mmCIF file of the protein (N, C-alpha, C, O) and its ligand, coordinates in Angstrom:
data_MODEL
# 
_entry.id   MODEL 
# 
loop_
_entity.id 
_entity.type 
_entity.pdbx_number_of_molecules 
1 polymer     1 
2 non-polymer 1 
# 
_entity_poly.entity_id                      1 
_entity_poly.type                           'polypeptide(L)' 
_entity_poly.nstd_linkage                   no 
_entity_poly.nstd_monomer                   no 
_entity_poly.pdbx_seq_one_letter_code       MKLNVDWHKNNKMPKNPSIDERIKWHLAHVKNCECRPIEGKILEEINKRGMKI 
_entity_poly.pdbx_seq_one_letter_code_can   MKLNVDWHKNNKMPKNPSIDERIKWHLAHVKNCECRPIEGKILEEINKRGMKI 
_entity_poly.pdbx_strand_id                 A 
# 
loop_
_entity_poly_seq.entity_id 
_entity_poly_seq.num 
_entity_poly_seq.mon_id 
_entity_poly_seq.hetero 
1 1  MET n 
1 2  LYS n 
1 3  LEU n 
1 4  ASN n 
1 5  VAL n 
1 6  ASP n 
1 7  TRP n 
1 8  HIS n 
1 9  LYS n 
1 10 ASN n 
1 11 ASN n 
1 12 LYS n 
1 13 MET n 
1 14 PRO n 
1 15 LYS n 
1 16 ASN n 
1 17 PRO n 
1 18 SER n 
1 19 ILE n 
1 20 ASP n 
1 21 GLU n 
1 22 ARG n 
1 23 ILE n 
1 24 LYS n 
1 25 TRP n 
1 26 HIS n 
1 27 LEU n 
1 28 ALA n 
1 29 HIS n 
1 30 VAL n 
1 31 LYS n 
1 32 ASN n 
1 33 CYS n 
1 34 GLU n 
1 35 CYS n 
1 36 ARG n 
1 37 PRO n 
1 38 ILE n 
1 39 GLU n 
1 40 GLY n 
1 41 LYS n 
1 42 ILE n 
1 43 LEU n 
1 44 GLU n 
1 45 GLU n 
1 46 ILE n 
1 47 ASN n 
1 48 LYS n 
1 49 ARG n 
1 50 GLY n 
1 51 MET n 
1 52 LYS n 
1 53 ILE n 
# 
loop_
_struct_asym.id 
_struct_asym.entity_id 
A 1 
B 2 
# 
loop_
_chem_comp.id 
_chem_comp.type 
_chem_comp.mon_nstd_flag 
ALA 'L-peptide linking' y 
ARG 'L-peptide linking' y 
ASN 'L-peptide linking' y 
ASP 'L-peptide linking' y 
CYS 'L-peptide linking' y 
GLU 'L-peptide linking' y 
GLY 'peptide linking'   y 
HIS 'L-peptide linking' y 
ILE 'L-peptide linking' y 
LEU 'L-peptide linking' y 
LYS 'L-peptide linking' y 
MET 'L-peptide linking' y 
PRO 'L-peptide linking' y 
SER 'L-peptide linking' y 
TRP 'L-peptide linking' y 
VAL 'L-peptide linking' y 
ZN  non-polymer         . 
# 
_pdbx_entity_nonpoly.entity_id   2 
_pdbx_entity_nonpoly.name        ? 
_pdbx_entity_nonpoly.comp_id     ZN 
# 
_pdbx_nonpoly_scheme.asym_id         B 
_pdbx_nonpoly_scheme.entity_id       2 
_pdbx_nonpoly_scheme.mon_id          ZN 
_pdbx_nonpoly_scheme.ndb_seq_num     1 
_pdbx_nonpoly_scheme.pdb_seq_num     101 
_pdbx_nonpoly_scheme.auth_seq_num    101 
_pdbx_nonpoly_scheme.pdb_mon_id      ZN 
_pdbx_nonpoly_scheme.auth_mon_id     ZN 
_pdbx_nonpoly_scheme.pdb_strand_id   A 
_pdbx_nonpoly_scheme.pdb_ins_code    . 
# 
loop_
_atom_site.group_PDB 
_atom_site.id 
_atom_site.type_symbol 
_atom_site.label_atom_id 
_atom_site.label_alt_id 
_atom_site.label_comp_id 
_atom_site.label_asym_id 
_atom_site.label_entity_id 
_atom_site.label_seq_id 
_atom_site.pdbx_PDB_ins_code 
_atom_site.Cartn_x 
_atom_site.Cartn_y 
_atom_site.Cartn_z 
_atom_site.occupancy 
_atom_site.B_iso_or_equiv 
_atom_site.pdbx_formal_charge 
_atom_site.auth_seq_id 
_atom_site.auth_comp_id 
_atom_site.auth_asym_id 
_atom_site.auth_atom_id 
_atom_site.pdbx_PDB_model_num 
ATOM   1   N  N  . MET A 1 1  ? 8.127  -12.153 -0.994  1.00 0.00 ? 1   MET A N  1 
ATOM   2   C  CA . MET A 1 1  ? 7.374  -11.106 -1.382  1.00 0.00 ? 1   MET A CA 1 
ATOM   3   C  C  . MET A 1 1  ? 6.859  -10.201 -0.221  1.00 0.00 ? 1   MET A C  1 
ATOM   4   O  O  . MET A 1 1  ? 5.992  -10.628 0.541   1.00 0.00 ? 1   MET A O  1 
ATOM   5   N  N  . LYS A 1 2  ? 7.367  -9.000  -0.086  1.00 0.00 ? 2   LYS A N  1 
ATOM   6   C  CA . LYS A 1 2  ? 6.727  -8.371  0.977   1.00 0.00 ? 2   LYS A CA 1 
ATOM   7   C  C  . LYS A 1 2  ? 6.308  -6.946  0.548   1.00 0.00 ? 2   LYS A C  1 
ATOM   8   O  O  . LYS A 1 2  ? 7.108  -6.181  0.010   1.00 0.00 ? 2   LYS A O  1 
ATOM   9   N  N  . LEU A 1 3  ? 4.954  -6.601  0.820   1.00 0.00 ? 3   LEU A N  1 
ATOM   10  C  CA . LEU A 1 3  ? 4.347  -5.221  0.460   1.00 0.00 ? 3   LEU A CA 1 
ATOM   11  C  C  . LEU A 1 3  ? 4.788  -4.334  1.559   1.00 0.00 ? 3   LEU A C  1 
ATOM   12  O  O  . LEU A 1 3  ? 4.566  -4.661  2.724   1.00 0.00 ? 3   LEU A O  1 
ATOM   13  N  N  . ASN A 1 4  ? 5.314  -3.387  1.305   1.00 0.00 ? 4   ASN A N  1 
ATOM   14  C  CA . ASN A 1 4  ? 5.684  -2.209  2.180   1.00 0.00 ? 4   ASN A CA 1 
ATOM   15  C  C  . ASN A 1 4  ? 4.348  -1.443  2.028   1.00 0.00 ? 4   ASN A C  1 
ATOM   16  O  O  . ASN A 1 4  ? 4.334  -0.673  1.067   1.00 0.00 ? 4   ASN A O  1 
ATOM   17  N  N  . VAL A 1 5  ? 3.354  -1.488  2.687   1.00 0.00 ? 5   VAL A N  1 
ATOM   18  C  CA . VAL A 1 5  ? 2.090  -0.650  2.519   1.00 0.00 ? 5   VAL A CA 1 
ATOM   19  C  C  . VAL A 1 5  ? 2.350  0.921   2.914   1.00 0.00 ? 5   VAL A C  1 
ATOM   20  O  O  . VAL A 1 5  ? 1.613  1.731   2.352   1.00 0.00 ? 5   VAL A O  1 
ATOM   21  N  N  . ASP A 1 6  ? 3.135  1.324   3.646   1.00 0.00 ? 6   ASP A N  1 
ATOM   22  C  CA . ASP A 1 6  ? 3.352  2.664   4.190   1.00 0.00 ? 6   ASP A CA 1 
ATOM   23  C  C  . ASP A 1 6  ? 4.196  3.145   2.992   1.00 0.00 ? 6   ASP A C  1 
ATOM   24  O  O  . ASP A 1 6  ? 3.939  4.266   2.553   1.00 0.00 ? 6   ASP A O  1 
ATOM   25  N  N  . TRP A 1 7  ? 5.031  2.526   2.499   1.00 0.00 ? 7   TRP A N  1 
ATOM   26  C  CA . TRP A 1 7  ? 5.834  3.215   1.410   1.00 0.00 ? 7   TRP A CA 1 
ATOM   27  C  C  . TRP A 1 7  ? 5.012  3.540   0.255   1.00 0.00 ? 7   TRP A C  1 
ATOM   28  O  O  . TRP A 1 7  ? 5.066  4.651   -0.272  1.00 0.00 ? 7   TRP A O  1 
ATOM   29  N  N  . HIS A 1 8  ? 4.138  2.463   -0.217  1.00 0.00 ? 8   HIS A N  1 
ATOM   30  C  CA . HIS A 1 8  ? 3.159  2.538   -1.287  1.00 0.00 ? 8   HIS A CA 1 
ATOM   31  C  C  . HIS A 1 8  ? 2.224  3.809   -1.097  1.00 0.00 ? 8   HIS A C  1 
ATOM   32  O  O  . HIS A 1 8  ? 2.105  4.624   -2.012  1.00 0.00 ? 8   HIS A O  1 
ATOM   33  N  N  . LYS A 1 9  ? 1.593  3.949   0.067   1.00 0.00 ? 9   LYS A N  1 
ATOM   34  C  CA . LYS A 1 9  ? 0.768  5.027   0.520   1.00 0.00 ? 9   LYS A CA 1 
ATOM   35  C  C  . LYS A 1 9  ? 1.407  6.417   0.295   1.00 0.00 ? 9   LYS A C  1 
ATOM   36  O  O  . LYS A 1 9  ? 0.767  7.407   -0.059  1.00 0.00 ? 9   LYS A O  1 
ATOM   37  N  N  . ASN A 1 10 ? 2.767  6.385   0.543   1.00 0.00 ? 10  ASN A N  1 
ATOM   38  C  CA . ASN A 1 10 ? 3.353  7.792   0.406   1.00 0.00 ? 10  ASN A CA 1 
ATOM   39  C  C  . ASN A 1 10 ? 4.018  7.908   -0.754  1.00 0.00 ? 10  ASN A C  1 
ATOM   40  O  O  . ASN A 1 10 ? 4.683  8.939   -0.853  1.00 0.00 ? 10  ASN A O  1 
ATOM   41  N  N  . ASN A 1 11 ? 4.048  7.001   -1.863  1.00 0.00 ? 11  ASN A N  1 
ATOM   42  C  CA . ASN A 1 11 ? 4.901  6.993   -2.979  1.00 0.00 ? 11  ASN A CA 1 
ATOM   43  C  C  . ASN A 1 11 ? 3.930  6.360   -4.163  1.00 0.00 ? 11  ASN A C  1 
ATOM   44  O  O  . ASN A 1 11 ? 4.040  5.216   -4.604  1.00 0.00 ? 11  ASN A O  1 
ATOM   45  N  N  . LYS A 1 12 ? 2.993  7.309   -4.567  1.00 0.00 ? 12  LYS A N  1 
ATOM   46  C  CA . LYS A 1 12 ? 2.158  6.876   -5.545  1.00 0.00 ? 12  LYS A CA 1 
ATOM   47  C  C  . LYS A 1 12 ? 2.805  6.968   -6.885  1.00 0.00 ? 12  LYS A C  1 
ATOM   48  O  O  . LYS A 1 12 ? 3.496  7.970   -7.065  1.00 0.00 ? 12  LYS A O  1 
ATOM   49  N  N  . MET A 1 13 ? 2.699  6.019   -7.958  1.00 0.00 ? 13  MET A N  1 
ATOM   50  C  CA . MET A 1 13 ? 3.097  6.310   -9.211  1.00 0.00 ? 13  MET A CA 1 
ATOM   51  C  C  . MET A 1 13 ? 2.324  7.392   -9.779  1.00 0.00 ? 13  MET A C  1 
ATOM   52  O  O  . MET A 1 13 ? 1.106  7.361   -9.601  1.00 0.00 ? 13  MET A O  1 
ATOM   53  N  N  . PRO A 1 14 ? 2.895  8.454   -10.509 1.00 0.00 ? 14  PRO A N  1 
ATOM   54  C  CA . PRO A 1 14 ? 2.116  9.546   -11.079 1.00 0.00 ? 14  PRO A CA 1 
ATOM   55  C  C  . PRO A 1 14 ? 1.131  8.918   -12.095 1.00 0.00 ? 14  PRO A C  1 
ATOM   56  O  O  . PRO A 1 14 ? 1.224  7.774   -12.541 1.00 0.00 ? 14  PRO A O  1 
ATOM   57  N  N  . LYS A 1 15 ? 0.298  9.709   -12.360 1.00 0.00 ? 15  LYS A N  1 
ATOM   58  C  CA . LYS A 1 15 ? -0.733 9.282   -13.553 1.00 0.00 ? 15  LYS A CA 1 
ATOM   59  C  C  . LYS A 1 15 ? 0.148  9.559   -14.713 1.00 0.00 ? 15  LYS A C  1 
ATOM   60  O  O  . LYS A 1 15 ? 1.016  10.430  -14.662 1.00 0.00 ? 15  LYS A O  1 
ATOM   61  N  N  . ASN A 1 16 ? -0.074 8.807   -15.782 1.00 0.00 ? 16  ASN A N  1 
ATOM   62  C  CA . ASN A 1 16 ? 0.659  8.863   -17.235 1.00 0.00 ? 16  ASN A CA 1 
ATOM   63  C  C  . ASN A 1 16 ? 2.216  9.267   -16.867 1.00 0.00 ? 16  ASN A C  1 
ATOM   64  O  O  . ASN A 1 16 ? 2.727  10.358  -17.124 1.00 0.00 ? 16  ASN A O  1 
ATOM   65  N  N  . PRO A 1 17 ? 2.809  8.250   -16.266 1.00 0.00 ? 17  PRO A N  1 
ATOM   66  C  CA . PRO A 1 17 ? 4.270  8.780   -15.580 1.00 0.00 ? 17  PRO A CA 1 
ATOM   67  C  C  . PRO A 1 17 ? 5.025  8.759   -17.132 1.00 0.00 ? 17  PRO A C  1 
ATOM   68  O  O  . PRO A 1 17 ? 4.586  8.028   -18.020 1.00 0.00 ? 17  PRO A O  1 
ATOM   69  N  N  . SER A 1 18 ? 6.098  9.567   -17.320 1.00 0.00 ? 18  SER A N  1 
ATOM   70  C  CA . SER A 1 18 ? 7.253  9.597   -18.293 1.00 0.00 ? 18  SER A CA 1 
ATOM   71  C  C  . SER A 1 18 ? 8.079  8.536   -17.761 1.00 0.00 ? 18  SER A C  1 
ATOM   72  O  O  . SER A 1 18 ? 8.043  8.116   -16.604 1.00 0.00 ? 18  SER A O  1 
ATOM   73  N  N  . ILE A 1 19 ? 8.846  8.125   -18.724 1.00 0.00 ? 19  ILE A N  1 
ATOM   74  C  CA . ILE A 1 19 ? 9.783  6.947   -18.650 1.00 0.00 ? 19  ILE A CA 1 
ATOM   75  C  C  . ILE A 1 19 ? 10.687 7.313   -17.129 1.00 0.00 ? 19  ILE A C  1 
ATOM   76  O  O  . ILE A 1 19 ? 10.905 6.569   -16.173 1.00 0.00 ? 19  ILE A O  1 
ATOM   77  N  N  . ASP A 1 20 ? 11.089 8.755   -17.356 1.00 0.00 ? 20  ASP A N  1 
ATOM   78  C  CA . ASP A 1 20 ? 11.892 9.201   -16.214 1.00 0.00 ? 20  ASP A CA 1 
ATOM   79  C  C  . ASP A 1 20 ? 11.265 8.933   -14.890 1.00 0.00 ? 20  ASP A C  1 
ATOM   80  O  O  . ASP A 1 20 ? 11.872 8.324   -14.009 1.00 0.00 ? 20  ASP A O  1 
ATOM   81  N  N  . GLU A 1 21 ? 10.026 9.395   -14.741 1.00 0.00 ? 21  GLU A N  1 
ATOM   82  C  CA . GLU A 1 21 ? 9.363  9.231   -13.551 1.00 0.00 ? 21  GLU A CA 1 
ATOM   83  C  C  . GLU A 1 21 ? 9.256  7.777   -13.218 1.00 0.00 ? 21  GLU A C  1 
ATOM   84  O  O  . GLU A 1 21 ? 9.463  7.520   -12.032 1.00 0.00 ? 21  GLU A O  1 
ATOM   85  N  N  . ARG A 1 22 ? 8.992  6.816   -13.968 1.00 0.00 ? 22  ARG A N  1 
ATOM   86  C  CA . ARG A 1 22 ? 8.888  5.379   -13.879 1.00 0.00 ? 22  ARG A CA 1 
ATOM   87  C  C  . ARG A 1 22 ? 10.243 4.888   -13.464 1.00 0.00 ? 22  ARG A C  1 
ATOM   88  O  O  . ARG A 1 22 ? 10.266 3.978   -12.636 1.00 0.00 ? 22  ARG A O  1 
ATOM   89  N  N  . ILE A 1 23 ? 11.342 5.348   -13.910 1.00 0.00 ? 23  ILE A N  1 
ATOM   90  C  CA . ILE A 1 23 ? 12.508 4.755   -13.578 1.00 0.00 ? 23  ILE A CA 1 
ATOM   91  C  C  . ILE A 1 23 ? 12.758 5.269   -11.982 1.00 0.00 ? 23  ILE A C  1 
ATOM   92  O  O  . ILE A 1 23 ? 13.111 4.467   -11.117 1.00 0.00 ? 23  ILE A O  1 
ATOM   93  N  N  . LYS A 1 24 ? 12.550 6.600   -11.720 1.00 0.00 ? 24  LYS A N  1 
ATOM   94  C  CA . LYS A 1 24 ? 12.730 6.923   -10.497 1.00 0.00 ? 24  LYS A CA 1 
ATOM   95  C  C  . LYS A 1 24 ? 11.902 6.241   -9.519  1.00 0.00 ? 24  LYS A C  1 
ATOM   96  O  O  . LYS A 1 24 ? 12.431 5.852   -8.477  1.00 0.00 ? 24  LYS A O  1 
ATOM   97  N  N  . TRP A 1 25 ? 10.803 6.072   -9.708  1.00 0.00 ? 25  TRP A N  1 
ATOM   98  C  CA . TRP A 1 25 ? 9.836  5.473   -8.766  1.00 0.00 ? 25  TRP A CA 1 
ATOM   99  C  C  . TRP A 1 25 ? 10.340 3.933   -8.650  1.00 0.00 ? 25  TRP A C  1 
ATOM   100 O  O  . TRP A 1 25 ? 10.512 3.423   -7.543  1.00 0.00 ? 25  TRP A O  1 
ATOM   101 N  N  . HIS A 1 26 ? 10.539 3.311   -9.710  1.00 0.00 ? 26  HIS A N  1 
ATOM   102 C  CA . HIS A 1 26 ? 11.168 1.976   -9.255  1.00 0.00 ? 26  HIS A CA 1 
ATOM   103 C  C  . HIS A 1 26 ? 12.297 1.795   -8.773  1.00 0.00 ? 26  HIS A C  1 
ATOM   104 O  O  . HIS A 1 26 ? 12.485 0.738   -8.170  1.00 0.00 ? 26  HIS A O  1 
ATOM   105 N  N  . LEU A 1 27 ? 13.376 2.760   -8.891  1.00 0.00 ? 27  LEU A N  1 
ATOM   106 C  CA . LEU A 1 27 ? 14.632 2.636   -8.111  1.00 0.00 ? 27  LEU A CA 1 
ATOM   107 C  C  . LEU A 1 27 ? 14.331 2.991   -6.576  1.00 0.00 ? 27  LEU A C  1 
ATOM   108 O  O  . LEU A 1 27 ? 14.950 2.411   -5.683  1.00 0.00 ? 27  LEU A O  1 
ATOM   109 N  N  . ALA A 1 28 ? 13.399 3.925   -6.310  1.00 0.00 ? 28  ALA A N  1 
ATOM   110 C  CA . ALA A 1 28 ? 13.139 4.258   -4.938  1.00 0.00 ? 28  ALA A CA 1 
ATOM   111 C  C  . ALA A 1 28 ? 12.333 2.906   -4.359  1.00 0.00 ? 28  ALA A C  1 
ATOM   112 O  O  . ALA A 1 28 ? 12.504 2.480   -3.217  1.00 0.00 ? 28  ALA A O  1 
ATOM   113 N  N  . HIS A 1 29 ? 11.431 2.306   -5.333  1.00 0.00 ? 29  HIS A N  1 
ATOM   114 C  CA . HIS A 1 29 ? 10.537 1.282   -4.790  1.00 0.00 ? 29  HIS A CA 1 
ATOM   115 C  C  . HIS A 1 29 ? 11.329 0.041   -4.278  1.00 0.00 ? 29  HIS A C  1 
ATOM   116 O  O  . HIS A 1 29 ? 11.036 -0.482  -3.203  1.00 0.00 ? 29  HIS A O  1 
ATOM   117 N  N  . VAL A 1 30 ? 12.344 -0.421  -5.074  1.00 0.00 ? 30  VAL A N  1 
ATOM   118 C  CA . VAL A 1 30 ? 13.072 -1.401  -5.077  1.00 0.00 ? 30  VAL A CA 1 
ATOM   119 C  C  . VAL A 1 30 ? 14.120 -1.522  -3.556  1.00 0.00 ? 30  VAL A C  1 
ATOM   120 O  O  . VAL A 1 30 ? 14.632 -2.505  -3.021  1.00 0.00 ? 30  VAL A O  1 
ATOM   121 N  N  . LYS A 1 31 ? 14.136 -0.343  -3.267  1.00 0.00 ? 31  LYS A N  1 
ATOM   122 C  CA . LYS A 1 31 ? 15.049 -0.041  -2.054  1.00 0.00 ? 31  LYS A CA 1 
ATOM   123 C  C  . LYS A 1 31 ? 14.278 -0.107  -0.934  1.00 0.00 ? 31  LYS A C  1 
ATOM   124 O  O  . LYS A 1 31 ? 14.843 -0.228  0.153   1.00 0.00 ? 31  LYS A O  1 
ATOM   125 N  N  . ASN A 1 32 ? 12.798 -0.036  -1.014  1.00 0.00 ? 32  ASN A N  1 
ATOM   126 C  CA . ASN A 1 32 ? 11.931 -0.006  0.136   1.00 0.00 ? 32  ASN A CA 1 
ATOM   127 C  C  . ASN A 1 32 ? 10.977 -1.146  0.051   1.00 0.00 ? 32  ASN A C  1 
ATOM   128 O  O  . ASN A 1 32 ? 10.637 -1.626  1.133   1.00 0.00 ? 32  ASN A O  1 
ATOM   129 N  N  . CYS A 1 33 ? 10.568 -1.577  -0.844  1.00 0.00 ? 33  CYS A N  1 
ATOM   130 C  CA . CYS A 1 33 ? 9.561  -2.780  -0.993  1.00 0.00 ? 33  CYS A CA 1 
ATOM   131 C  C  . CYS A 1 33 ? 10.066 -3.860  -1.835  1.00 0.00 ? 33  CYS A C  1 
ATOM   132 O  O  . CYS A 1 33 ? 10.933 -3.624  -2.677  1.00 0.00 ? 33  CYS A O  1 
ATOM   133 N  N  . GLU A 1 34 ? 9.535  -5.150  -1.648  1.00 0.00 ? 34  GLU A N  1 
ATOM   134 C  CA . GLU A 1 34 ? 9.852  -6.269  -2.253  1.00 0.00 ? 34  GLU A CA 1 
ATOM   135 C  C  . GLU A 1 34 ? 8.785  -6.853  -3.395  1.00 0.00 ? 34  GLU A C  1 
ATOM   136 O  O  . GLU A 1 34 ? 8.975  -7.861  -4.075  1.00 0.00 ? 34  GLU A O  1 
ATOM   137 N  N  . CYS A 1 35 ? 7.668  -6.021  -3.442  1.00 0.00 ? 35  CYS A N  1 
ATOM   138 C  CA . CYS A 1 35 ? 6.409  -6.640  -3.909  1.00 0.00 ? 35  CYS A CA 1 
ATOM   139 C  C  . CYS A 1 35 ? 6.655  -6.957  -5.302  1.00 0.00 ? 35  CYS A C  1 
ATOM   140 O  O  . CYS A 1 35 ? 6.211  -7.996  -5.790  1.00 0.00 ? 35  CYS A O  1 
ATOM   141 N  N  . ARG A 1 36 ? 7.321  -6.143  -5.957  1.00 0.00 ? 36  ARG A N  1 
ATOM   142 C  CA . ARG A 1 36 ? 7.640  -6.314  -7.600  1.00 0.00 ? 36  ARG A CA 1 
ATOM   143 C  C  . ARG A 1 36 ? 9.089  -5.990  -7.874  1.00 0.00 ? 36  ARG A C  1 
ATOM   144 O  O  . ARG A 1 36 ? 9.677  -5.076  -7.296  1.00 0.00 ? 36  ARG A O  1 
ATOM   145 N  N  . PRO A 1 37 ? 9.595  -6.711  -8.706  1.00 0.00 ? 37  PRO A N  1 
ATOM   146 C  CA . PRO A 1 37 ? 11.043 -6.693  -9.106  1.00 0.00 ? 37  PRO A CA 1 
ATOM   147 C  C  . PRO A 1 37 ? 11.037 -5.809  -10.339 1.00 0.00 ? 37  PRO A C  1 
ATOM   148 O  O  . PRO A 1 37 ? 10.115 -5.770  -11.154 1.00 0.00 ? 37  PRO A O  1 
ATOM   149 N  N  . ILE A 1 38 ? 12.261 -5.037  -10.398 1.00 0.00 ? 38  ILE A N  1 
ATOM   150 C  CA . ILE A 1 38 ? 12.208 -4.283  -11.692 1.00 0.00 ? 38  ILE A CA 1 
ATOM   151 C  C  . ILE A 1 38 ? 12.512 -5.173  -12.952 1.00 0.00 ? 38  ILE A C  1 
ATOM   152 O  O  . ILE A 1 38 ? 13.489 -5.920  -12.996 1.00 0.00 ? 38  ILE A O  1 
ATOM   153 N  N  . GLU A 1 39 ? 11.598 -5.038  -13.982 1.00 0.00 ? 39  GLU A N  1 
ATOM   154 C  CA . GLU A 1 39 ? 11.768 -5.990  -15.134 1.00 0.00 ? 39  GLU A CA 1 
ATOM   155 C  C  . GLU A 1 39 ? 11.302 -5.397  -16.353 1.00 0.00 ? 39  GLU A C  1 
ATOM   156 O  O  . GLU A 1 39 ? 10.694 -4.329  -16.406 1.00 0.00 ? 39  GLU A O  1 
ATOM   157 N  N  . GLY A 1 40 ? 11.635 -6.196  -17.433 1.00 0.00 ? 40  GLY A N  1 
ATOM   158 C  CA . GLY A 1 40 ? 11.196 -5.654  -18.838 1.00 0.00 ? 40  GLY A CA 1 
ATOM   159 C  C  . GLY A 1 40 ? 11.665 -4.401  -19.142 1.00 0.00 ? 40  GLY A C  1 
ATOM   160 O  O  . GLY A 1 40 ? 12.819 -4.106  -18.831 1.00 0.00 ? 40  GLY A O  1 
ATOM   161 N  N  . LYS A 1 41 ? 10.833 -3.490  -19.793 1.00 0.00 ? 41  LYS A N  1 
ATOM   162 C  CA . LYS A 1 41 ? 11.302 -2.226  -20.554 1.00 0.00 ? 41  LYS A CA 1 
ATOM   163 C  C  . LYS A 1 41 ? 12.052 -1.356  -19.389 1.00 0.00 ? 41  LYS A C  1 
ATOM   164 O  O  . LYS A 1 41 ? 13.103 -0.798  -19.704 1.00 0.00 ? 41  LYS A O  1 
ATOM   165 N  N  . ILE A 1 42 ? 11.595 -1.229  -18.165 1.00 0.00 ? 42  ILE A N  1 
ATOM   166 C  CA . ILE A 1 42 ? 11.999 -0.367  -17.214 1.00 0.00 ? 42  ILE A CA 1 
ATOM   167 C  C  . ILE A 1 42 ? 13.435 -0.758  -17.075 1.00 0.00 ? 42  ILE A C  1 
ATOM   168 O  O  . ILE A 1 42 ? 14.330 0.065   -17.265 1.00 0.00 ? 42  ILE A O  1 
ATOM   169 N  N  . LEU A 1 43 ? 13.701 -2.175  -16.701 1.00 0.00 ? 43  LEU A N  1 
ATOM   170 C  CA . LEU A 1 43 ? 15.094 -2.628  -16.499 1.00 0.00 ? 43  LEU A CA 1 
ATOM   171 C  C  . LEU A 1 43 ? 15.784 -2.404  -17.734 1.00 0.00 ? 43  LEU A C  1 
ATOM   172 O  O  . LEU A 1 43 ? 16.911 -1.938  -17.569 1.00 0.00 ? 43  LEU A O  1 
ATOM   173 N  N  . GLU A 1 44 ? 15.447 -2.595  -18.910 1.00 0.00 ? 44  GLU A N  1 
ATOM   174 C  CA . GLU A 1 44 ? 16.381 -2.079  -19.982 1.00 0.00 ? 44  GLU A CA 1 
ATOM   175 C  C  . GLU A 1 44 ? 16.841 -0.802  -19.839 1.00 0.00 ? 44  GLU A C  1 
ATOM   176 O  O  . GLU A 1 44 ? 18.039 -0.519  -19.853 1.00 0.00 ? 44  GLU A O  1 
ATOM   177 N  N  . GLU A 1 45 ? 15.665 0.239   -19.656 1.00 0.00 ? 45  GLU A N  1 
ATOM   178 C  CA . GLU A 1 45 ? 16.007 1.632   -19.676 1.00 0.00 ? 45  GLU A CA 1 
ATOM   179 C  C  . GLU A 1 45 ? 17.064 1.927   -18.571 1.00 0.00 ? 45  GLU A C  1 
ATOM   180 O  O  . GLU A 1 45 ? 18.089 2.562   -18.819 1.00 0.00 ? 45  GLU A O  1 
ATOM   181 N  N  . ILE A 1 46 ? 16.750 1.413   -17.289 1.00 0.00 ? 46  ILE A N  1 
ATOM   182 C  CA . ILE A 1 46 ? 18.006 1.721   -16.385 1.00 0.00 ? 46  ILE A CA 1 
ATOM   183 C  C  . ILE A 1 46 ? 19.312 1.075   -16.926 1.00 0.00 ? 46  ILE A C  1 
ATOM   184 O  O  . ILE A 1 46 ? 20.365 1.678   -16.720 1.00 0.00 ? 46  ILE A O  1 
ATOM   185 N  N  . ASN A 1 47 ? 19.327 0.039   -17.518 1.00 0.00 ? 47  ASN A N  1 
ATOM   186 C  CA . ASN A 1 47 ? 20.690 -0.547  -18.043 1.00 0.00 ? 47  ASN A CA 1 
ATOM   187 C  C  . ASN A 1 47 ? 21.278 0.303   -18.883 1.00 0.00 ? 47  ASN A C  1 
ATOM   188 O  O  . ASN A 1 47 ? 22.451 0.640   -18.725 1.00 0.00 ? 47  ASN A O  1 
ATOM   189 N  N  . LYS A 1 48 ? 20.298 0.877   -20.168 1.00 0.00 ? 48  LYS A N  1 
ATOM   190 C  CA . LYS A 1 48 ? 20.743 1.734   -21.110 1.00 0.00 ? 48  LYS A CA 1 
ATOM   191 C  C  . LYS A 1 48 ? 21.349 3.029   -20.659 1.00 0.00 ? 48  LYS A C  1 
ATOM   192 O  O  . LYS A 1 48 ? 22.167 3.654   -21.335 1.00 0.00 ? 48  LYS A O  1 
ATOM   193 N  N  . ARG A 1 49 ? 20.897 3.410   -19.456 1.00 0.00 ? 49  ARG A N  1 
ATOM   194 C  CA . ARG A 1 49 ? 21.299 4.727   -18.799 1.00 0.00 ? 49  ARG A CA 1 
ATOM   195 C  C  . ARG A 1 49 ? 22.738 4.412   -17.880 1.00 0.00 ? 49  ARG A C  1 
ATOM   196 O  O  . ARG A 1 49 ? 23.410 5.355   -17.463 1.00 0.00 ? 49  ARG A O  1 
ATOM   197 N  N  . GLY A 1 50 ? 23.061 3.220   -17.663 1.00 0.00 ? 50  GLY A N  1 
ATOM   198 C  CA . GLY A 1 50 ? 23.996 2.876   -16.834 1.00 0.00 ? 50  GLY A CA 1 
ATOM   199 C  C  . GLY A 1 50 ? 23.689 3.161   -15.432 1.00 0.00 ? 50  GLY A C  1 
ATOM   200 O  O  . GLY A 1 50 ? 24.597 3.348   -14.622 1.00 0.00 ? 50  GLY A O  1 
ATOM   201 N  N  . MET A 1 51 ? 22.390 3.207   -15.091 1.00 0.00 ? 51  MET A N  1 
ATOM   202 C  CA . MET A 1 51 ? 22.096 3.325   -13.599 1.00 0.00 ? 51  MET A CA 1 
ATOM   203 C  C  . MET A 1 51 ? 22.324 2.060   -12.803 1.00 0.00 ? 51  MET A C  1 
ATOM   204 O  O  . MET A 1 51 ? 22.285 0.937   -13.305 1.00 0.00 ? 51  MET A O  1 
ATOM   205 N  N  . LYS A 1 52 ? 22.556 2.308   -11.571 1.00 0.00 ? 52  LYS A N  1 
ATOM   206 C  CA . LYS A 1 52 ? 22.723 1.280   -10.708 1.00 0.00 ? 52  LYS A CA 1 
ATOM   207 C  C  . LYS A 1 52 ? 21.353 1.007   -9.614  1.00 0.00 ? 52  LYS A C  1 
ATOM   208 O  O  . LYS A 1 52 ? 20.688 1.871   -9.043  1.00 0.00 ? 52  LYS A O  1 
ATOM   209 N  N  . ILE A 1 53 ? 21.219 -0.280  -9.557  1.00 0.00 ? 53  ILE A N  1 
ATOM   210 C  CA . ILE A 1 53 ? 20.022 -0.613  -9.095  1.00 0.00 ? 53  ILE A CA 1 
ATOM   211 C  C  . ILE A 1 53 ? 20.456 -0.768  -7.339  1.00 0.00 ? 53  ILE A C  1 
ATOM   212 O  O  . ILE A 1 53 ? 19.596 -1.078  -6.516  1.00 0.00 ? 53  ILE A O  1 
HETATM 213 ZN ZN . ZN  B 2 .  ? 5.998  -2.532  -3.669  1.00 0.00 2 101 ZN  A ZN 1 
# 
C-alpha cells in the first residue's frame, strides 16, 4: 500500500459525486495510487459497464 500524496492533492473526489464521477475518479486513481483498491459497488458498476480497469 503506497499513498501517492501528490496525485491525491491534485485529484480530489468531488463533493456528492455521481456514480459516473466516482467511477472516473477510481479508474484514474488505481493507475496512479495503491492506497485503496476498487471494490464493492464501484467495482460492480465498472463491470456492469464493461469498462476495463
Ligand atoms: Zn490513493
